[in-house]
C-alpha positions as CSV (number, residue, x, y, z in Angstrom):
1,M,0.0,0.0,0.0
2,P,1.5,3.4,-1.0
3,A,2.1,5.8,1.9
4,N,0.2,8.6,0.3
5,D,-2.9,6.6,-0.8
6,A,-5.5,8.3,1.5
7,A,-8.3,6.1,0.1
8,Q,-6.6,3.1,1.5
9,A,-5.7,4.7,4.8
10,P,-8.6,6.9,6.1
11,I,-6.8,7.5,9.4
12,Y,-4.2,9.6,7.4
13,D,-6.9,12.2,6.6
14,T,-7.9,12.4,10.2
15,L,-4.3,12.8,11.3
16,V,-3.7,15.5,8.7
17,Q,-6.8,17.4,9.9
18,E,-5.6,17.1,13.6
19,H,-1.8,17.8,13.1
20,G,-1.3,19.2,9.6
21,D,0.5,17.3,6.9
22,V,3.7,16.6,8.7
23,L,5.1,14.6,5.8
24,A,4.7,17.4,3.4
25,T,6.2,19.9,5.9
26,A,9.2,17.7,6.5
27,R,9.7,17.1,2.8
28,K,9.6,20.8,2.1
29,A,12.1,21.5,4.9
30,A,14.4,18.8,3.6
31,E,14.3,20.3,0.1
32,E,15.0,23.8,1.4
33,T,17.9,22.5,3.5
34,Q,19.3,20.7,0.5
35,Q,19.1,23.8,-1.7
36,R,20.9,25.9,1.0
37,A,23.6,23.3,1.5
38,E,24.2,23.1,-2.3
39,A,24.5,26.9,-2.5
40,V,26.9,27.1,0.5
41,L,29.0,24.1,-0.7
42,D,29.2,25.3,-4.3
43,F,32.9,25.6,-5.0
44,R,32.6,26.4,-8.7
45,G,32.3,30.1,-8.1
46,P,35.2,32.6,-8.3
47,V,38.0,32.0,-5.9
48,T,39.5,34.9,-3.9
49,V,43.1,34.6,-3.1
50,V,44.1,36.1,0.2
51,P,47.8,37.0,0.4
52,D,49.7,35.2,3.2
53,A,50.2,37.2,6.4
54,P,53.9,38.0,7.2
55,S,55.3,35.4,9.5
56,A,57.0,36.2,12.8
57,E,60.3,34.8,11.4
58,S,60.4,37.2,8.4
59,A,59.6,40.2,10.6
60,A,62.6,39.5,12.9
């Protein structure tokens, strides 16, 4: 039995009415999190090179 087949599981409709569609909410949150992670971990963008700071040995 498919998980989202409400005709076969009438209790699901009652639970959705009482608590909201938790599965849809969790699915949406997971998709948004995945999109944010992909944006943050996208290393294909421009690379900024930061010059090395002078070391203590070269200053002495």
